[in-house]
LUMTI-188039 format. One record per residue: chain; z, y negated, x negated of N, C-alpha, C, O in turn. Coordinates in Angstrom, 2 decimals. Layout:
+------+---------+---------+---------+---------+---------+---------+---------+---------+---------+---------+---------+---------+
: vomi :     nc3 :     nc2 :     nc1 :    cac3 :    cac2 :    cac1 :     cc3 :     cc2 :     cc1 :     oc3 :     oc2 :     oc1 :
+------+---------+---------+---------+---------+---------+---------+---------+---------+---------+---------+---------+---------+
:    A :       Z :       Y :       X :       Z :       Y :       X :       Z :       Y :       X :       Z :       Y :       X :
...
+------+---------+---------+---------+---------+---------+---------+---------+---------+---------+---------+---------+---------+
//
This chain:
+------+---------+---------+---------+---------+---------+---------+---------+---------+---------+---------+---------+---------+
: vomi :     nc3 :     nc2 :     nc1 :    cac3 :    cac2 :    cac1 :     cc3 :     cc2 :     cc1 :     oc3 :     oc2 :     oc1 :
+------+---------+---------+---------+---------+---------+---------+---------+---------+---------+---------+---------+---------+
:    A :  145.49 :  -41.40 :  -99.47 :  144.33 :  -42.30 :  -99.16 :  142.83 :  -41.48 :  -99.24 :  141.81 :  -41.77 :  -98.61 :
:    A :  143.01 :  -40.50 : -100.09 :  141.74 :  -39.60 : -100.22 :  140.77 :  -40.15 : -101.16 :  139.58 :  -39.87 : -101.04 :
:    A :  141.21 :  -40.95 : -102.13 :  140.25 :  -41.32 : -103.21 :  140.66 :  -40.82 : -104.56 :  141.85 :  -40.66 : -104.83 :
:    A :  139.64 :  -40.57 : -105.45 :  140.12 :  -40.23 : -106.80 :  140.06 :  -41.50 : -107.59 :  139.38 :  -42.43 : -107.15 :
:    A :  140.76 :  -41.64 : -108.79 :  140.84 :  -42.74 : -109.65 :  139.38 :  -43.22 : -109.90 :  139.09 :  -44.41 : -109.83 :
:    A :  138.48 :  -42.25 : -110.18 :  137.08 :  -42.75 : -110.47 :  136.53 :  -43.42 : -109.44 :  135.87 :  -44.43 : -109.67 :
:    A :  136.72 :  -42.98 : -108.18 :  136.05 :  -43.56 : -106.94 :  136.86 :  -44.99 : -106.64 :  136.27 :  -45.90 : -106.06 :
:    A :  138.08 :  -45.11 : -107.01 :  138.73 :  -46.36 : -106.90 :  138.18 :  -47.24 : -107.88 :  137.93 :  -48.40 : -107.54 :
:    A :  137.95 :  -46.86 : -109.04 :  137.32 :  -47.75 : -110.06 :  136.01 :  -48.17 : -109.60 :  135.72 :  -49.36 : -109.64 :
:    A :  135.19 :  -47.29 : -109.17 :  133.79 :  -47.77 : -108.62 :  133.91 :  -48.67 : -107.57 :  133.23 :  -49.70 : -107.62 :
:    A :  134.73 :  -48.45 : -106.53 :  135.00 :  -49.40 : -105.41 :  135.48 :  -50.79 : -105.98 :  134.98 :  -51.84 : -105.60 :
:    A :  136.44 :  -50.72 : -106.89 :  136.96 :  -51.93 : -107.46 :  135.88 :  -52.84 : -108.18 :  135.86 :  -54.05 : -108.01 :
:    A :  134.99 :  -52.18 : -108.99 :  133.92 :  -52.96 : -109.59 :  132.94 :  -53.58 : -108.50 :  132.57 :  -54.75 : -108.49 :
:    A :  132.60 :  -52.65 : -107.63 :  131.66 :  -53.21 : -106.62 :  132.11 :  -54.29 : -105.97 :  131.33 :  -55.21 : -105.74 :
:    A :  133.57 :  -54.36 : -105.54 :  134.20 :  -55.35 : -104.73 :  134.35 :  -56.58 : -105.67 :  133.95 :  -57.68 : -105.28 :
:    A :  134.91 :  -56.44 : -106.87 :  135.35 :  -57.45 : -107.67 :  134.14 :  -58.13 : -108.49 :  133.95 :  -59.34 : -108.48 :
:    A :  133.43 :  -57.30 : -109.15 :  132.52 :  -57.72 : -110.09 :  131.11 :  -58.04 : -109.37 :  130.53 :  -59.11 : -109.57 :
:    A :  130.60 :  -57.04 : -108.52 :  129.39 :  -57.14 : -107.65 :  129.43 :  -58.00 : -106.54 :  128.42 :  -58.40 : -105.96 :
:    A :  130.83 :  -58.33 : -106.16 :  131.08 :  -58.98 : -104.99 :  130.36 :  -58.35 : -103.76 :  129.59 :  -59.01 : -103.06 :
:    A :  130.65 :  -56.99 : -103.54 :  130.07 :  -56.25 : -102.51 :  131.03 :  -56.26 : -101.22 :  132.23 :  -56.12 : -101.41 :
:    A :  130.62 :  -56.40 : -100.14 :  131.32 :  -56.17 :  -98.92 :  130.98 :  -54.70 :  -98.48 :  130.21 :  -54.05 :  -99.18 :
:    A :  131.51 :  -54.16 :  -97.39 :  131.33 :  -52.87 :  -96.87 :  129.92 :  -52.39 :  -96.93 :  129.65 :  -51.37 :  -97.55 :
:    A :  129.00 :  -53.10 :  -96.29 :  127.57 :  -52.79 :  -96.21 :  126.94 :  -52.58 :  -97.53 :  126.41 :  -51.51 :  -97.80 :
:    A :  126.98 :  -53.65 :  -98.40 :  126.29 :  -53.80 :  -99.59 :  126.89 :  -52.66 : -100.49 :  126.09 :  -51.97 : -101.13 :
:    A :  128.29 :  -52.41 : -100.59 :  128.76 :  -51.29 : -101.18 :  128.22 :  -49.95 : -100.84 :  127.92 :  -49.12 : -101.71 :
:    A :  128.10 :  -49.73 :  -99.47 :  127.55 :  -48.53 :  -99.03 :  126.17 :  -48.33 :  -99.54 :  125.88 :  -47.24 : -100.03 :
:    A :  125.25 :  -49.33 :  -99.47 :  123.81 :  -49.18 :  -99.91 :  123.87 :  -48.85 : -101.38 :  123.17 :  -47.96 : -101.84 :
:    A :  124.72 :  -49.57 : -102.13 :  124.71 :  -49.15 : -103.72 :  125.20 :  -47.83 : -104.02 :  124.66 :  -47.14 : -104.89 :
:    A :  126.28 :  -47.41 : -103.27 :  126.91 :  -45.96 : -103.33 :  125.98 :  -44.96 : -102.86 :  126.16 :  -43.81 : -103.28 :
:    A :  124.93 :  -45.21 : -101.98 :  123.97 :  -44.22 : -101.60 :  123.22 :  -43.77 : -102.65 :  122.91 :  -42.59 : -102.77 :
:    A :  122.84 :  -44.83 : -103.59 :  122.01 :  -44.46 : -104.73 :  122.90 :  -43.96 : -105.86 :  122.48 :  -43.06 : -106.58 :
:    A :  124.18 :  -44.51 : -106.06 :  124.92 :  -43.95 : -107.11 :  125.41 :  -42.62 : -106.88 :  125.55 :  -41.87 : -107.84 :
:    A :  125.74 :  -42.20 : -105.56 :  126.23 :  -40.74 : -105.28 :  125.23 :  -39.90 : -104.65 :  125.53 :  -38.93 : -103.96 :
:    A :  123.98 :  -40.28 : -104.90 :  122.82 :  -39.48 : -104.35 :  122.87 :  -38.14 : -104.96 :  122.80 :  -38.02 : -106.19 :
:    A :  122.99 :  -36.96 : -104.05 :  123.00 :  -35.62 : -104.61 :  124.45 :  -35.29 : -104.72 :  124.75 :  -34.09 : -104.70 :
:    A :  125.44 :  -36.23 : -104.85 :  126.88 :  -35.74 : -104.99 :  127.62 :  -35.81 : -103.63 :  128.49 :  -34.98 : -103.36 :
:    A :  127.26 :  -36.77 : -102.81 :  127.84 :  -36.88 : -101.45 :  126.74 :  -37.07 : -100.49 :  125.70 :  -37.59 : -100.89 :
:    A :  126.89 :  -36.69 :  -99.27 :  126.00 :  -36.99 :  -98.18 :  126.13 :  -38.36 :  -97.72 :  127.21 :  -38.90 :  -97.94 :
:    A :  125.26 :  -39.00 :  -97.13 :  125.31 :  -40.36 :  -96.59 :  126.59 :  -40.65 :  -95.66 :  127.23 :  -41.70 :  -95.65 :
:    A :  126.84 :  -39.46 :  -94.84 :  127.97 :  -39.59 :  -93.88 :  129.31 :  -39.65 :  -94.65 :  130.23 :  -40.38 :  -94.28 :
:    A :  129.36 :  -38.83 :  -95.78 :  130.62 :  -38.74 :  -96.66 :  130.72 :  -40.13 :  -97.33 :  131.80 :  -40.72 :  -97.38 :
:    A :  129.64 :  -40.63 :  -97.83 :  129.60 :  -41.99 :  -98.42 :  130.16 :  -43.08 :  -97.44 :  131.02 :  -43.90 :  -97.74 :
:    A :  129.51 :  -42.97 :  -96.17 :  129.98 :  -43.90 :  -95.18 :  131.48 :  -43.81 :  -94.85 :  132.14 :  -44.82 :  -94.60 :
:    A :  131.95 :  -42.61 :  -94.85 :  133.44 :  -42.59 :  -94.51 :  134.15 :  -43.01 :  -95.61 :  135.13 :  -43.72 :  -95.38 :
:    A :  133.88 :  -42.71 :  -96.84 :  134.65 :  -43.29 :  -98.06 :  134.51 :  -44.78 :  -98.05 :  135.50 :  -45.43 :  -98.37 :
:    A :  133.39 :  -45.40 :  -97.70 :  133.30 :  -46.81 :  -97.77 :  134.14 :  -47.43 :  -96.62 :  134.83 :  -48.43 :  -96.85 :
:    A :  134.11 :  -46.91 :  -95.47 :  134.85 :  -47.42 :  -94.31 :  136.35 :  -47.34 :  -94.60 :  137.08 :  -48.28 :  -94.29 :
:    A :  136.80 :  -46.24 :  -95.20 :  138.22 :  -45.97 :  -95.27 :  138.69 :  -46.99 :  -96.52 :  139.71 :  -47.66 :  -96.43 :
:    A :  137.94 :  -47.04 :  -97.55 :  138.41 :  -48.06 :  -98.65 :  138.39 :  -49.50 :  -98.17 :  139.29 :  -50.24 :  -98.57 :
:    A :  137.48 :  -49.96 :  -97.37 :  137.58 :  -51.34 :  -96.80 :  138.69 :  -51.59 :  -95.85 :  139.30 :  -52.66 :  -95.75 :
:    A :  138.90 :  -50.45 :  -95.13 :  140.08 :  -50.53 :  -94.15 :  141.35 :  -50.51 :  -94.98 :  142.20 :  -51.32 :  -94.63 :
:    A :  141.59 :  -49.87 :  -95.82 :  142.78 :  -49.88 :  -96.62 :  142.93 :  -51.10 :  -97.36 :  144.03 :  -51.64 :  -97.48 :
:    A :  141.80 :  -51.59 :  -97.89 :  141.69 :  -52.93 :  -98.57 :  142.09 :  -54.12 :  -97.74 :  142.84 :  -55.02 :  -98.14 :
:    A :  141.57 :  -54.07 :  -96.60 :  141.89 :  -55.10 :  -95.72 :  143.18 :  -55.27 :  -95.14 :  143.67 :  -56.39 :  -94.94 :
:    A :  143.82 :  -54.05 :  -94.84 :  145.18 :  -54.02 :  -94.33 :  146.19 :  -54.25 :  -95.28 :  147.34 :  -54.48 :  -94.92 :
:    A :  145.85 :  -54.20 :  -96.57 :  146.73 :  -54.44 :  -97.79 :  146.39 :  -55.71 :  -98.58 :  147.01 :  -55.95 :  -99.61 :
:    A :  145.50 :  -56.49 :  -98.15 :  144.92 :  -57.57 :  -99.01 :  145.95 :  -58.63 :  -99.10 :  146.02 :  -59.31 : -100.12 :
:    A :  146.80 :  -58.83 :  -98.06 :  147.77 :  -59.90 :  -98.18 :  148.76 :  -59.69 :  -99.18 :  149.38 :  -60.66 :  -99.62 :
:    A :  148.97 :  -58.56 :  -99.59 :  149.88 :  -58.27 : -100.68 :  149.52 :  -58.71 : -102.06 :  150.35 :  -58.84 : -102.96 :
:    A :  148.18 :  -58.94 : -102.18 :  147.68 :  -59.62 : -103.55 :  148.12 :  -61.04 : -103.61 :  148.32 :  -61.56 : -104.71 :
:    A :  148.28 :  -61.69 : -102.54 :  148.72 :  -63.07 : -102.54 :  150.21 :  -63.40 : -102.56 :  150.67 :  -64.39 : -103.12 :
:    A :  150.96 :  -62.44 : -101.86 :  152.37 :  -62.65 : -101.76 :  153.29 :  -61.91 : -102.75 :  154.47 :  -62.22 : -102.93 :
:    A :  152.64 :  -60.89 : -103.37 :  153.36 :  -60.16 : -104.41 :  153.08 :  -60.69 : -105.68 :  152.01 :  -61.28 : -105.86 :
:    A :  154.08 :  -60.54 : -106.80 :  153.79 :  -60.97 : -108.20 :  152.75 :  -60.07 : -108.78 :  152.61 :  -58.90 : -108.40 :
:    A :  152.07 :  -60.62 : -109.65 :  150.92 :  -59.86 : -110.41 :  151.69 :  -58.76 : -111.21 :  152.77 :  -58.95 : -111.77 :
:    A :  151.00 :  -57.61 : -111.18 :  151.52 :  -56.48 : -111.90 :  150.50 :  -55.96 : -112.91 :  149.32 :  -56.32 : -112.83 :
:    A :  150.92 :  -55.12 : -113.86 :  150.08 :  -54.49 : -114.91 :  148.98 :  -53.67 : -114.09 :  149.29 :  -52.85 : -113.23 :
:    A :  147.63 :  -53.98 : -114.45 :  146.47 :  -53.34 : -113.95 :  145.63 :  -52.83 : -115.03 :  145.11 :  -53.65 : -115.79 :
:    A :  145.41 :  -51.54 : -115.21 :  144.71 :  -50.87 : -116.32 :  143.18 :  -50.77 : -115.90 :  142.68 :  -49.66 : -115.71 :
:    A :  142.51 :  -51.84 : -115.78 :  141.07 :  -51.84 : -115.64 :  140.57 :  -52.97 : -116.32 :  141.24 :  -53.99 : -116.50 :
:    A :  139.25 :  -52.81 : -116.74 :  138.70 :  -53.73 : -117.58 :  138.56 :  -55.24 : -116.89 :  138.76 :  -56.30 : -117.48 :
:    A :  138.21 :  -55.11 : -115.64 :  138.04 :  -56.43 : -115.13 :  139.32 :  -57.14 : -114.92 :  140.39 :  -56.56 : -115.10 :
:    A :  139.26 :  -58.37 : -114.54 :  140.46 :  -59.21 : -114.49 :  141.45 :  -58.88 : -113.47 :  141.03 :  -58.72 : -112.32 :
:    A :  142.68 :  -58.76 : -113.70 :  143.66 :  -58.50 : -112.58 :  144.10 :  -59.86 : -111.87 :  145.07 :  -59.91 : -111.11 :
:    A :  143.35 :  -60.91 : -112.16 :  143.73 :  -62.20 : -111.59 :  143.98 :  -62.03 : -110.18 :  143.25 :  -61.29 : -109.52 :
:    A :  144.97 :  -62.64 : -109.66 :  145.29 :  -62.48 : -108.19 :  144.54 :  -63.59 : -107.32 :  144.66 :  -63.62 : -106.10 :
:    A :  143.78 :  -64.47 : -108.02 :  142.91 :  -65.46 : -107.32 :  143.87 :  -66.42 : -106.48 :  143.58 :  -66.73 : -105.32 :
:    A :  144.90 :  -66.82 : -107.05 :  145.81 :  -67.74 : -106.26 :  145.14 :  -69.04 : -105.91 :  145.65 :  -69.75 : -105.05 :
:    A :  144.02 :  -69.41 : -106.53 :  143.29 :  -70.56 : -106.20 :  142.18 :  -70.41 : -105.32 :  141.53 :  -71.39 : -104.96 :
:    A :  141.92 :  -69.23 : -104.96 :  140.75 :  -68.62 : -104.10 :  141.25 :  -69.00 : -102.66 :  142.30 :  -68.60 : -102.18 :
:    A :  140.38 :  -69.79 : -102.06 :  140.62 :  -70.34 : -100.64 :  140.14 :  -69.33 :  -99.55 :  140.35 :  -69.57 :  -98.36 :
:    A :  139.51 :  -68.20 :  -99.94 :  139.06 :  -67.41 :  -98.87 :  140.23 :  -66.78 :  -98.08 :  141.35 :  -66.76 :  -98.58 :
:    A :  139.99 :  -66.27 :  -96.84 :  141.15 :  -65.80 :  -96.13 :  141.67 :  -64.58 :  -96.77 :  140.94 :  -63.77 :  -97.35 :
:    A :  143.05 :  -64.46 :  -96.64 :  143.56 :  -63.09 :  -97.08 :  143.96 :  -62.29 :  -95.96 :  144.29 :  -61.13 :  -96.18 :
:    A :  143.99 :  -62.69 :  -94.88 :  144.11 :  -61.81 :  -93.59 :  142.77 :  -61.49 :  -93.05 :  142.04 :  -62.33 :  -92.53 :
:    A :  142.47 :  -60.20 :  -93.20 :  141.15 :  -59.72 :  -92.98 :  141.23 :  -58.79 :  -91.68 :  142.19 :  -58.05 :  -91.48 :
:    A :  140.22 :  -58.87 :  -90.86 :  140.08 :  -57.96 :  -89.73 :  139.63 :  -56.60 :  -90.30 :  138.50 :  -56.50 :  -90.79 :
:    A :  140.47 :  -55.56 :  -90.26 :  140.10 :  -54.22 :  -90.79 :  138.94 :  -53.46 :  -90.15 :  138.49 :  -52.41 :  -90.60 :
:    A :  138.46 :  -54.14 :  -88.95 :  137.40 :  -53.32 :  -88.19 :  136.10 :  -53.47 :  -88.91 :  135.38 :  -52.47 :  -89.00 :
:    A :  135.71 :  -54.64 :  -89.45 :  134.45 :  -54.86 :  -89.98 :  133.28 :  -54.35 :  -89.09 :  132.44 :  -53.54 :  -89.47 :
:    A :  133.33 :  -54.93 :  -87.83 :  132.50 :  -54.29 :  -86.78 :  131.02 :  -54.37 :  -87.20 :  130.29 :  -53.38 :  -87.10 :
:    A :  130.56 :  -55.57 :  -87.68 :  129.09 :  -55.61 :  -87.99 :  128.82 :  -54.49 :  -89.12 :  127.93 :  -53.64 :  -88.96 :
:    A :  129.53 :  -54.54 :  -90.12 :  129.23 :  -53.60 :  -91.29 :  129.39 :  -52.14 :  -90.86 :  128.71 :  -51.25 :  -91.39 :
:    A :  130.26 :  -51.90 :  -89.95 :  130.46 :  -50.40 :  -89.59 :  129.16 :  -49.99 :  -88.70 :  128.59 :  -48.90 :  -88.80 :
:    A :  128.79 :  -51.00 :  -87.86 :  127.63 :  -50.59 :  -87.01 :  126.36 :  -50.49 :  -87.77 :  125.50 :  -49.68 :  -87.45 :
:    A :  126.23 :  -51.33 :  -88.80 :  125.03 :  -51.22 :  -89.68 :  125.06 :  -50.05 :  -90.52 :  124.01 :  -49.44 :  -90.74 :
:    A :  126.26 :  -49.65 :  -91.04 :  126.41 :  -48.36 :  -91.93 :  126.11 :  -47.20 :  -90.95 :  125.36 :  -46.29 :  -91.30 :
:    A :  126.62 :  -47.22 :  -89.87 :  126.33 :  -46.12 :  -88.91 :  124.79 :  -45.94 :  -88.54 :  124.27 :  -44.83 :  -88.36 :
:    A :  124.14 :  -47.09 :  -88.46 :  122.79 :  -47.16 :  -88.14 :  121.83 :  -46.58 :  -89.32 :  120.82 :  -45.92 :  -89.10 :
:    A :  122.27 :  -46.92 :  -90.49 :  121.63 :  -46.29 :  -91.72 :  121.83 :  -44.92 :  -91.89 :  120.89 :  -44.23 :  -92.28 :
:    A :  123.10 :  -44.35 :  -91.63 :  123.42 :  -42.98 :  -91.68 :  122.67 :  -42.16 :  -90.71 :  122.14 :  -41.10 :  -91.05 :
:    A :  122.62 :  -42.64 :  -89.47 :  121.84 :  -41.88 :  -88.41 :  120.29 :  -41.93 :  -88.65 :  119.54 :  -41.03 :  -88.28 :
:    A :  119.88 :  -43.11 :  -89.33 :  118.39 :  -43.09 :  -89.73 :  118.18 :  -42.06 :  -90.93 :  117.16 :  -41.39 :  -91.06 :
:    A :  119.18 :  -42.03 :  -91.73 :  119.02 :  -40.98 :  -92.91 :  119.04 :  -39.51 :  -92.36 :  118.21 :  -38.67 :  -92.73 :
:    A :  119.98 :  -39.28 :  -91.51 :  120.04 :  -37.90 :  -90.95 :  119.00 :  -37.47 :  -90.19 :  118.64 :  -36.29 :  -90.18 :
:    A :  118.39 :  -38.46 :  -89.45 :  117.14 :  -38.19 :  -88.77 :  115.94 :  -37.88 :  -89.55 :  115.17 :  -36.97 :  -89.27 :
:    A :  115.81 :  -38.76 :  -90.66 :  114.63 :  -38.64 :  -91.59 :  115.29 :  -37.60 :  -92.63 :  116.32 :  -36.96 :  -92.42 :
:    A :  114.54 :  -37.54 :  -93.74 :  114.86 :  -36.77 :  -94.82 :  115.84 :  -37.53 :  -95.81 :  115.39 :  -38.49 :  -96.44 :
:    A :  117.22 :  -37.12 :  -95.96 :  118.03 :  -37.82 :  -96.72 :  117.63 :  -37.90 :  -98.25 :  118.07 :  -38.76 :  -99.02 :
:    A :  116.80 :  -36.96 :  -98.59 :  116.38 :  -37.02 : -100.03 :  115.50 :  -38.17 : -100.42 :  115.23 :  -38.39 : -101.60 :
:    A :  115.04 :  -38.91 :  -99.40 :  114.35 :  -40.03 :  -99.74 :  114.98 :  -41.35 : -100.03 :  114.38 :  -42.42 :  -99.98 :
:    A :  116.29 :  -41.18 : -100.34 :  117.17 :  -42.47 : -100.49 :  116.66 :  -43.33 : -101.59 :  116.74 :  -44.55 : -101.52 :
:    A :  116.19 :  -42.76 : -102.51 :  115.77 :  -43.62 : -103.79 :  114.65 :  -44.47 : -103.50 :  114.44 :  -45.47 : -104.19 :
:    A :  113.86 :  -44.11 : -102.45 :  112.60 :  -44.95 : -101.99 :  112.84 :  -45.75 : -100.84 :  111.99 :  -46.55 : -100.44 :
:    A :  113.94 :  -45.59 : -100.29 :  114.10 :  -46.04 :  -98.85 :  114.29 :  -47.59 :  -98.85 :  114.80 :  -48.16 :  -99.82 :
:    A :  113.86 :  -48.28 :  -97.73 :  114.10 :  -49.59 :  -97.47 :  114.79 :  -49.69 :  -96.16 :  114.19 :  -49.46 :  -95.11 :
:    A :  116.13 :  -50.05 :  -96.20 :  117.05 :  -50.03 :  -95.01 :  116.98 :  -51.23 :  -94.15 :  117.45 :  -51.18 :  -93.01 :
:    A :  116.41 :  -52.35 :  -94.60 :  116.46 :  -53.54 :  -93.81 :  115.16 :  -53.79 :  -93.07 :  115.05 :  -54.78 :  -92.35 :
+------+---------+---------+---------+---------+---------+---------+---------+---------+---------+---------+---------+---------+
//
């Protein structure tokens, strides 16, 4: 998949605790990984994570719960009525992420800490 355990932990917390989708996770990770990864690398990580998450989301509801060594709850949300079959393309979020990456590459990417993307 191309993720370290630390990256998976960060993505898990953003998704489960902060309730971030692809775009909001990307914006938060720009600040978290500022200086460690370029905006394009961050965008690719976010797109790949949410693609893998969406194509495997159904397994959380049809498989039995297993041991999970993270501090946040491994609850499978069996009473959660949100859809579990998710379109892996995330077309709006992908286009918005690409728009921000292009804007940052055109401008100076070192201004991430003071940027207003919306």
